[in-house]
N, C-alpha and C positions, 0 to 999 in steps of 0.2 A: 415849772410846775411838777410836783411829784407824780410818779407813775407807779403802777403795780410792780414793775420790775425793780423798783427802788426799795421795796419793802420785803421783809422776811416773811415767809409763809410758814406758819407754825401749826402743830397739832393741837386741837382744842377739844377738851371733853369736860362737860359740866351737865349734870342731870337736873339742876334746879335753877336755871336762869329765870329772871322775873320780868314780866311785861304787865303793865297796868292798863286796863281798858274800862271805860265807863260801864257801870252795870246796866245802863240803858241798852247796851248792845249784847248783853249776856242772854242767851236763849236758854232759860231754865228748862230742864226736861219736863215735858207736860205729864209724863207718866210717873214721875217720882213718887207721888203719894201712894201709888199702888205697888211699889217695889219694896221688898224686905232688905235687899242688899244690892250691890253693884251688878252682880250677875243677872239677877232678875230684871234690873233696870235696862241692861243691855238688850235682853230679849224683848222687853216691852217696847223699847225705842225702835227696834228693828220692825216690829209689827206696825207701830205708828207710822214709820217712814213709808210704808206702802201707799198711804193715802194722804199724808200730811203735806199741805202746800208749802209749809215753811222749809221743807227739805229740797224743794225744787226751784227756789228762787234763782233767777238768772243774774249773775254778777256782771257789772259793766267792765269787761276786760279791756284795759288800756292798750294802746297800740304797741308798746314795747314789751308786752308779755304774751308769750305763746300760750293759748288755752290748754295745750297739752301739758304744760308745766304745773297746772293747778292740781291740788290733791283731790282724791275721791274719798268716799266713805270708808273705803278699805284701809285708809291711813289711821282710822280710829278717832276717838274723841278729839275735838278741837280742830278738825280739818277745815270746817267752815270759817273759823276765826283766822286761820293761816291764809286761806284764800282771800278773805276780806282785806287783810293787811296788804296784799299785793295788788288788789283790784281797785280799792278806794284810795285815791291820791289827792293831794292838794295842788292847786294851780301853780304854786311856787315850788312844790316838792318839799323834801326835807333835807337833812344834812347829807345823806348818801343816796338819795333817790330823787329823780325828777318826776314830773307829772305823768310821764309815759309808762312808769312802772313803779309799783310800791315795793316795800321791803318790810322785814320783821325786825324791829328794834327791841332790845332787851338789856337788862343789866345783869351782872354776875359778880361773884366774889362775896366776901364776908359781910359787906354792907350793901348788898344788892337791893334790898328793899328800900333803904334810905335813898339810894341813888335813883331808883325808879320814881320814888315820891318827889324828889327834888326836880327831876326832869319834867314830870307831869305838871307839877305846880308852876314851874317857870312858863311853860307853854300856855296854860290856861290863864295865868296872871297876865300874860302878854295880850291875850284876847280881851280880858276885862279892862285892861289899860286903854284899849282902843275905844271902849265905851265910856270910860271915865267913871265907872261905877263898880266898886269892888264889893259886890253883894252876890254871893253865889254859894250853893251847896251841891256838891256832886260826889257820888259814891263811885269808887273804883274797885274792881276785883283783880286780884293777882291771877295771871295766867302763867303757870310754871311750865317750862319746856326743857327738854334735854337736847344736847348737841354732842356729836362725835364727828369732827370734820377738820379740815384744814382751812385756816383763815389768815388773811394778810394782817400783819400787826403794825398798828400805828403808834404803839407805845414807844417811848424812848426819844421823843422830840421830833420825829418825822411828821411831815404834813401839817406844818404850822397853820397855813391858810385854811385847810379843811377843818381844823380844830378851833378856829377863831370863835369867840363868843358873839361876834358880830355876824348875824346871819347873811348880811349882804356880801360879806367876804367868804364865809364858810360854805354856804350852799352851792354857789357856782363851782368852787374848788372841789368840794366833797363829791358833788354829783359827777363831775368829770372824772375824778379818781375812781368812783364806783363803776362807771361805765367801762373804764380801762380794766378794772378787776374782772368784771363780767366778760369782757371781750377776750381776755387772756385765759379764760377758763376757771377763774377763781370763784370762790363761794361767798366771800363777805369779808368783813373787817372787825378787828378788835381795836378799841380806842378808849382813851381816858375820857371820863365825863367832863364836859365843859361847865356843867352847872353844879356838880357836887365834887368838892375837892377830895381826891383819893378814890372816887368811884370809878368803876370799870363798866364799859358798855360793849355791845356787839351789834352788828347789823348783818342779818342773813339775807343774801341777795337771791336765793333760790328757795322756793317753797318746800321742796322735799327735805331740806336740811332740818326743819323744825320737827322734833320728835316728842312723843309721849306728853302731849299737852294735857294739863289738868288744872283745875281751879284751886286757888289758895284763899287767903284771907281777903276780907273786904275792908276798905278804908274810906272814911268820909272826909272830904276836903271842904272846909268852910271859910269863905272870905266874908268878913263882917266889917266892911268899911276900910280895911287896910290891905295893902298889896301882898302881905304875907299871910297865908292861910293857916288855920289850925287843922291838924290832921289827927283823927282818932280812929281806932280800930272798932269795927262793929262786933 
């Protein structure tokens, strides 16, 4: 099985990686209607934060995550979304994280938006397939984030099991590799998208790596009786 030491660790810089999350989880600024610009909004949100319960929600920190790793409001906009990515996990985990610790997944490169859309569509289609009913409308918002760090590179044919389209093969292999990357002091992985040919993805294994989070466009995914959704920009 491939280990972190088998991979090249490369410098990675990208100011606009893309992550899509359901708009149901987007906490729109309550003070936005009162602000003329972003500077005004920042001041009003700071005032609101003194009394707002939505700023003091306690996250369910999983056993493999040290609470000291989580971001604070000092990290700037988006810090709560980063924390949520590391705190809320699935029982089976994902490709490069188990249930004991979350991670920040994103796409990058010239077709990053299409890659993110394809990845999201695949996962939600899989959930609909379990019900046997392909009827659903969900809106997703882009969360753009910047990175300047070193990451282990899975491009070039390494880690075949971890990149398998079969989750029963990929998840155990990928999660073991990610644990080895973390244990050796690494930050995360660059890897080719399994769902979008030519797409590029990354997984950040440490919260502080995710920088300059901001919102982008909103996309509506609609399944109307077929396993392939239509995707439109709002």
